[in-house]
KOLGULUM-271768 format. One record per residue (C-alpha): residue in three letters; chain; x, y, z. Coordinates in nm, 2 decimals, padded with zeros to 4 digits. Layout:
<nodes>
 vokol semar     px     py     pz
   ala     A      X      Y      Z
...
</nodes>
This chain:
<nodes>
 vokol semar     px     py     pz
   met     A  04.98  04.69  01.54
   glu     A  05.03  04.80  01.89
   lys     A  04.87  05.14  01.84
   leu     A  04.52  04.94  01.69
   ile     A  04.55  04.73  01.97
   glu     A  04.53  04.96  02.23
   gln     A  04.25  05.20  02.04
   ser     A  04.05  04.82  02.04
   leu     A  04.08  04.80  02.40
   lys     A  04.04  05.21  02.51
   thr     A  03.73  05.23  02.66
   ser     A  03.79  05.25  03.03
   glu     A  04.00  05.16  03.30
   asn     A  03.89  04.80  03.30
   leu     A  04.09  04.72  02.99
   ser     A  04.43  04.82  03.13
   phe     A  04.67  04.55  03.28
   arg     A  04.67  04.64  03.65
   asp     A  04.76  04.39  03.99
   ser     A  04.39  04.24  03.87
   asp     A  04.17  04.28  03.60
   arg     A  03.88  04.46  03.65
   ala     A  03.56  04.45  03.51
   phe     A  03.29  04.76  03.56
   phe     A  02.96  04.74  03.61
   thr     A  02.71  04.84  03.89
   val     A  02.50  04.62  04.06
   ala     A  02.32  04.53  04.42
   val     A  02.58  04.36  04.70
   thr     A  02.50  04.27  05.08
   val     A  02.75  04.38  05.30
   glu     A  02.79  04.27  05.64
   ile     A  02.96  04.45  05.94
   gly     A  02.94  04.21  06.21
   asp     A  02.53  04.17  06.29
   his     A  02.50  04.47  06.09
   ile     A  02.40  04.49  05.70
   ile     A  02.44  04.78  05.49
   gln     A  02.12  04.89  05.28
   cys     A  02.12  04.99  04.95
   ala     A  02.48  04.88  04.89
   gln     A  02.58  04.87  04.54
   cys     A  02.93  04.74  04.34
   gln     A  03.06  04.96  04.08
   asn     A  03.36  04.78  04.00
   ile     A  03.55  04.44  04.07
   ser     A  03.85  04.26  04.02
   leu     A  04.01  03.89  04.14
   thr     A  04.11  04.09  04.43
   gly     A  03.88  04.32  04.59
   met     A  03.60  04.51  04.50
   leu     A  03.46  04.94  04.46
   ile     A  03.13  04.97  04.64
   asn     A  02.92  05.30  04.67
   val     A  02.71  05.33  05.04
   lys     A  02.49  05.57  05.23
   glu     A  02.69  05.54  05.52
   ile     A  03.08  05.54  05.64
   ile     A  03.28  05.23  05.69
   glu     A  03.62  05.31  05.80
   asp     A  03.99  05.19  05.75
   gly     A  04.01  04.87  05.82
   thr     A  03.68  04.74  05.90
   thr     A  03.60  04.43  05.83
   gly     A  03.27  04.19  05.69
   thr     A  03.15  03.97  05.44
   val     A  02.98  04.12  05.11
   thr     A  02.80  03.87  04.84
   leu     A  02.73  03.97  04.52
   thr     A  02.50  03.79  04.26
   lys     A  02.52  03.89  03.89
   arg     A  02.34  03.76  03.61
   cys     A  02.60  03.62  03.34
   ala     A  02.41  03.53  02.98
   leu     A  02.16  03.29  03.10
   arg     A  02.25  03.21  03.46
   arg     A  02.28  03.40  03.76
   tyr     A  02.63  03.34  04.00
   ser     A  02.66  03.44  04.36
   phe     A  02.97  03.44  04.62
   ser     A  03.06  03.58  04.91
   ala     A  03.38  03.68  05.01
   asp     A  03.52  03.80  05.34
   phe     A  03.69  04.18  05.27
   glu     A  03.90  04.44  05.45
   ala     A  03.83  04.81  05.36
   ile     A  04.12  05.01  05.22
   arg     A  04.00  05.32  05.10
   val     A  03.69  05.54  05.21
   glu     A  03.60  05.80  04.92
   lys     A  03.30  06.09  05.01
   ile     A  03.07  06.14  04.73
   lys     A  02.83  06.41  04.63
   gly     A  02.50  06.35  04.78
   gly     A  02.58  06.20  05.11
   thr     A  02.78  05.83  04.99
   tyr     A  03.02  05.69  05.03
   asn     A  03.30  05.51  04.79
   ile     A  03.50  05.22  04.96
   gly     A  03.77  05.01  04.86
   ile     A  03.73  04.69  05.02
   lys     A  04.01  04.38  04.94
   phe     A  03.91  04.04  04.96
   val     A  04.09  03.85  05.26
   his     A  03.92  03.48  05.22
   met     A  03.71  03.33  05.01
   tyr     A  03.62  02.98  04.90
   glu     A  03.73  02.75  04.65
   glu     A  03.39  02.76  04.46
   asp     A  03.35  03.16  04.55
   gln     A  03.67  03.25  04.37
   lys     A  03.62  03.05  04.07
   val     A  03.22  03.19  04.01
   leu     A  03.43  03.52  04.06
   ala     A  03.66  03.50  03.82
   his     A  03.37  03.36  03.61
   ile     A  03.18  03.70  03.65
   val     A  03.53  03.92  03.61
   asn     A  03.61  03.70  03.30
   tyr     A  03.26  03.74  03.15
   his     A  03.20  04.12  03.16
   ile     A  03.51  04.18  03.05
   ser     A  03.49  03.98  02.78
   leu     A  03.12  04.13  02.67
   leu     A  03.29  04.51  02.67
   met     A  03.57  04.43  02.45
   arg     A  03.36  04.19  02.23
   lys     A  03.10  04.48  02.17
   lys     A  03.40  04.71  02.13
   ile     A  03.52  04.53  01.80
   glu     A  03.29  04.58  01.49
   ile     A  03.38  04.38  01.21
   asp     A  03.32  04.58  00.89
   glu     A  03.55  04.50  00.55
   thr     A  03.43  04.80  00.40
   lys     A  03.66  05.01  00.64
   leu     A  03.96  04.86  00.49
   asn     A  03.96  05.08  00.22
   gly     A  04.12  04.89  00.03
   val     A  04.38  04.65  00.22
   ile     A  04.44  04.30  00.08
   phe     A  04.58  04.04  00.31
   lys     A  04.81  03.82  00.19
   ile     A  05.09  03.60  00.21
   ala     A  05.42  03.74  00.11
   gln     A  05.59  03.58 -00.17
   thr     A  05.79  03.83 -00.37
   lys     A  06.13  03.97 -00.24
   glu     A  05.98  04.28 -00.26
   glu     A  05.65  04.24  00.03
   leu     A  05.92  04.00  00.21
   glu     A  06.16  04.30  00.24
   gln     A  05.88  04.55  00.33
   ala     A  05.76  04.36  00.64
   tyr     A  06.11  04.25  00.76
   lys     A  06.16  04.67  00.77
   ile     A  05.83  04.73  00.92
   val     A  05.91  04.46  01.20
   his     A  06.28  04.65  01.29
   asp     A  06.15  05.01  01.25
   ser     A  05.83  04.90  01.47
   tyr     A  06.05  04.76  01.75
   val     A  06.32  04.97  01.71
   ser     A  06.05  05.23  01.82
   lys     A  05.91  05.02  02.09
   gly     A  06.27  04.96  02.24
   tyr     A  06.25  04.55  02.16
   cys     A  06.56  04.57  01.94
   asp     A  06.87  04.74  01.87
   ser     A  06.88  04.95  01.47
   gln     A  07.01  04.74  01.23
   pro     A  07.24  04.88  00.96
   his     A  07.07  04.67  00.71
   gly     A  06.71  04.79  00.88
   met     A  06.50  04.50  00.85
   lys     A  06.46  04.23  01.17
   leu     A  06.48  03.85  01.06
   ser     A  06.65  03.57  01.21
   ile     A  06.78  03.23  01.10
   tyr     A  06.39  03.13  01.22
   asn     A  06.30  03.27  00.87
   ser     A  06.49  03.08  00.64
   phe     A  06.28  02.74  00.71
   pro     A  06.06  02.69  00.42
   phe     A  05.75  02.66  00.58
   thr     A  05.79  03.01  00.75
   thr     A  05.51  03.22  00.67
   thr     A  05.49  03.61  00.68
   leu     A  05.15  03.78  00.58
   val     A  05.12  04.08  00.47
   gly     A  04.82  04.34  00.45
   lys     A  04.90  04.53  00.11
   leu     A  04.75  04.90  00.07
   lys     A  04.78  04.90 -00.32
   asp     A  05.16  04.80 -00.33
   glu     A  05.26  04.90  00.01
   val     A  05.30  04.67  00.25
   ile     A  05.11  04.83  00.58
   ile     A  05.08  04.57  00.83
   thr     A  05.27  04.19  00.89
   cys     A  05.35  03.89  01.12
   thr     A  05.50  03.58  01.07
   ile     A  05.41  03.21  01.15
   phe     A  05.71  03.01  01.30
   leu     A  05.64  02.61  01.24
   asp     A  05.84  02.43  01.49
   ser     A  06.12  02.26  01.37
   phe     A  06.46  02.06  01.47
   ile     A  06.61  02.39  01.61
   asn     A  06.29  02.47  01.78
   leu     A  06.09  02.76  01.79
   pro     A  06.20  03.15  01.86
   met     A  06.02  03.17  02.19
   asp     A  06.22  02.84  02.31
   gln     A  06.47  03.08  02.43
   ser     A  06.26  03.24  02.71
   phe     A  05.94  02.98  02.73
   gly     A  06.09  02.61  02.62
   glu     A  06.01  02.45  02.91
   his     A  05.63  02.56  02.87
   leu     A  05.66  02.35  02.52
   phe     A  05.78  02.04  02.65
   glu     A  05.44  01.90  02.73
   phe     A  05.29  01.98  02.36
   arg     A  05.62  01.82  02.20
   asn     A  05.59  01.53  02.45
   asn     A  05.23  01.45  02.35
   gln     A  05.31  01.48  01.95
   arg     A  05.18  01.82  01.92
   leu     A  05.25  02.00  01.59
   ile     A  05.28  02.33  01.76
   leu     A  05.34  02.65  01.61
   glu     A  05.47  03.00  01.67
   val     A  05.32  03.36  01.56
   gly     A  05.51  03.63  01.61
   ser     A  05.67  03.95  01.46
   phe     A  05.38  04.19  01.49
   ala     A  05.41  04.50  01.29
   ile     A  05.21  04.80  01.16
   lys     A  05.40  05.07  00.93
   ala     A  05.45  05.44  01.14
   gly     A  05.22  05.63  00.96
   thr     A  04.93  05.44  00.84
   lys     A  04.65  05.66  00.82
   ile     A  04.36  05.33  00.85
   his     A  04.28  05.35  01.25
   asn     A  04.01  05.13  01.30
   asn     A  04.01  04.76  01.43
   asn     A  03.93  04.58  01.13
   ile     A  04.26  04.54  00.99
   asn     A  04.44  04.37  01.27
   ile     A  04.12  04.15  01.32
   his     A  04.15  04.06  00.93
   leu     A  04.49  03.96  00.99
   his     A  04.39  03.78  01.25
   lys     A  04.11  03.57  01.09
   met     A  04.41  03.49  00.83
   val     A  04.63  03.38  01.08
   met     A  04.39  03.14  01.25
   asn     A  04.24  02.99  00.89
   tyr     A  04.61  02.95  00.75
   cys     A  04.74  02.78  01.07
   glu     A  04.43  02.55  01.11
   asp     A  04.36  02.46  00.74
   tyr     A  04.67  02.47  00.58
   leu     A  04.96  02.41  00.86
   gly     A  04.72  02.12  01.03
   ala     A  04.90  02.23  01.35
   asp     A  04.76  02.14  01.71
   asp     A  04.89  02.47  01.89
   leu     A  04.94  02.81  01.85
   leu     A  05.15  03.00  02.05
   leu     A  05.27  03.40  02.14
   thr     A  05.45  03.64  02.30
   val     A  05.25  03.94  02.40
   asn     A  05.35  04.22  02.63
   pro     A  05.19  04.24  02.92
   arg     A  04.94  04.52  02.80
   his     A  04.81  04.35  02.54
   arg     A  04.72  04.03  02.74
   met     A  04.38  04.09  02.79
   tyr     A  04.31  04.18  02.41
   tyr     A  04.43  03.84  02.27
   gln     A  04.29  03.66  02.57
   his     A  03.89  03.76  02.55
   ile     A  03.94  03.83  02.17
   trp     A  04.12  03.55  02.00
   cys     A  04.06  03.32  02.33
   ala     A  04.41  03.23  02.43
   asp     A  04.49  03.14  02.75
   pro     A  04.79  03.28  02.98
   ile     A  05.10  03.00  03.02
   gly     A  05.31  03.08  03.33
   pro     A  05.46  03.41  03.48
   val     A  05.57  03.70  03.29
   lys     A  05.87  03.67  03.17
   ala     A  06.19  03.98  03.08
   leu     A  06.30  03.81  02.75
   pro     A  06.62  03.88  02.64
   gln     A  06.56  03.87  02.29
   val     A  06.36  04.18  02.32
   lys     A  06.60  04.39  02.54
   gly     A  06.41  04.24  02.88
   asn     A  06.14  04.38  02.75
   pro     A  05.79  04.18  02.95
   ala     A  05.63  03.91  02.79
   val     A  05.33  03.64  02.91
   leu     A  05.33  03.30  02.70
   met     A  05.00  03.24  02.53
   his     A  04.83  02.98  02.43
   ile     A  04.50  02.82  02.15
   asn     A  04.43  02.49  02.13
   leu     A  04.39  02.47  01.77
   arg     A  04.16  02.17  01.77
   ala     A  03.89  02.28  02.04
   cys     A  03.92  02.65  01.95
   lys     A  03.59  02.65  01.72
   ala     A  03.38  02.54  02.00
   arg     A  03.51  02.72  02.24
   met     A  03.44  03.04  02.02
   gln     A  03.09  02.91  01.98
   gly     A  03.00  02.89  02.28
   glu     A  03.22  03.24  02.44
   tyr     A  03.09  03.44  02.15
   ser     A  02.69  03.32  02.14
   gly     A  02.44  03.58  02.19
   leu     A  02.68  03.84  02.05
   pro     A  02.56  04.06  01.73
   leu     A  02.74  03.91  01.40
   lys     A  02.96  04.26  01.37
   asn     A  03.09  04.19  01.73
   ser     A  03.17  03.81  01.68
   phe     A  03.50  03.71  01.59
   tyr     A  03.38  03.31  01.59
   asn     A  03.15  03.41  01.31
   phe     A  03.36  03.59  01.09
   leu     A  03.65  03.35  01.18
   tyr     A  03.44  03.03  01.09
   thr     A  03.14  03.17  00.82
   val     A  03.28  03.43  00.66
   asp     A  03.46  03.44  00.33
   ser     A  03.63  03.75  00.30
   lys     A  03.69  03.86 -00.02
   ser     A  04.01  04.09  00.13
   ile     A  04.20  03.79  00.23
   val     A  04.38  03.61 -00.05
   leu     A  04.47  03.22  00.03
   pro     A  04.64  03.00 -00.18
   glu     A  04.39  02.77 -00.36
   lys     A  04.52  02.46 -00.27
   arg     A  04.50  02.39  00.17
   glu     A  04.86  02.28  00.18
   pro     A  05.16  02.49  00.33
   leu     A  05.31  02.75  00.07
   met     A  05.68  02.75  00.04
   val     A  05.77  03.07 -00.09
   leu     A  06.17  03.06 -00.05
   asn     A  06.38  02.93 -00.27
   lys     A  06.80  02.97 -00.30
   glu     A  06.79  03.33 -00.44
   leu     A  06.57  03.46 -00.17
   leu     A  06.80  03.29  00.06
   his     A  07.14  03.42 -00.06
   tyr     A  06.99  03.77 -00.08
   phe     A  06.86  03.80  00.27
   phe     A  07.06  03.58  00.48
   glu     A  07.38  03.65  00.28
   glu     A  07.37  03.95  00.08
   arg     A  07.18  04.19  00.30
   thr     A  07.22  04.04  00.62
   thr     A  07.52  03.78  00.80
   ile     A  07.28  03.55  00.91
   phe     A  07.37  03.23  00.76
   ser     A  07.77  03.33  00.82
   asp     A  07.67  03.38  01.20
   thr     A  07.49  03.04  01.22
   asn     A  07.63  02.70  01.29
   lys     A  07.75  02.56  00.97
   glu     A  07.57  02.21  01.03
   thr     A  07.24  02.41  01.07
   val     A  07.29  02.62  00.76
   lys     A  07.35  02.32  00.61
   lys     A  07.03  02.10  00.69
   ile     A  06.86  02.38  00.63
   leu     A  06.96  02.42  00.26
   arg     A  06.88  02.08  00.23
   tyr     A  06.53  02.15  00.26
   tyr     A  06.60  02.39 -00.12
   val     A  06.78  02.07 -00.31
</nodes>
């Protein structure tokens, strides 16, 4: 999964996770230094904290001034001004200079305009790189894991992926699962090429022991629960090492299945997930997920960083329709998610949660292959087993 996401983002420097997200475009700007206005200045790239401009006259380090930018985004023009300080000067062939400037003061309304411009252009670029084409799946079918073999392959893929990334230690049973996987409506989704699982993720519905993410982000979930929102966590994204299908479509189809199942079958209000900060932009600009709170080091992944992200499933359709408007259908995750009936995605006929586990599977995964039940509080295990009477 990580390699596929990185491939879908690999266009230019503006898609990396740095101190501030950076959008690349060229547009004329007005640069004022005292009473002097620099002619023919152009913005080369921009973030929430600064801008790279190209000018025909040198601006010394430490110089202060005001820059004004006007840019069309969709059907509207947006304009903002900011006070700046020059912090980097580089001479370019042809007698021009690239000047790195840092914003030192900006009014609140200008900050909002700047954020809109940056987000609009990053989203536009990323969405244009997502070309949805079912023919490029090479026969991969997406479904709910329902057999011991499918579940075991999925747990192994997650284990191997997490070990290789340094998210967990290798386990003797070679699987990555926890007590949360034993709940009846925990749902593992897989993409299969013939009989082989090559990609997977898991949906965890909120329960009496809460969600896996509560260990690190529990304080952010209180408001959802207090407002009687049905929340769920999507996690354990992984792709089998050595998979030869290298295009965006495999993860885009899995993401469609996630969203469709969470909305139409579980009837959830909110989808939450934790992602490595390097991949935040993918989920923010493709899934339309919003980050909540600061980046944290998660003990459950050996201290690796993660950010909590949220999708309001009740408002998602309307939001995506607006954000993806004007894009060709092949680039529109909104169109694929809400109007396309994919033949590669197999969901249950009845629009209700599918209960996969039974006593036999519970015994195999949580007692025979692992010691999860014996390592868990007996009263908790007893409550879980009541679902399977």
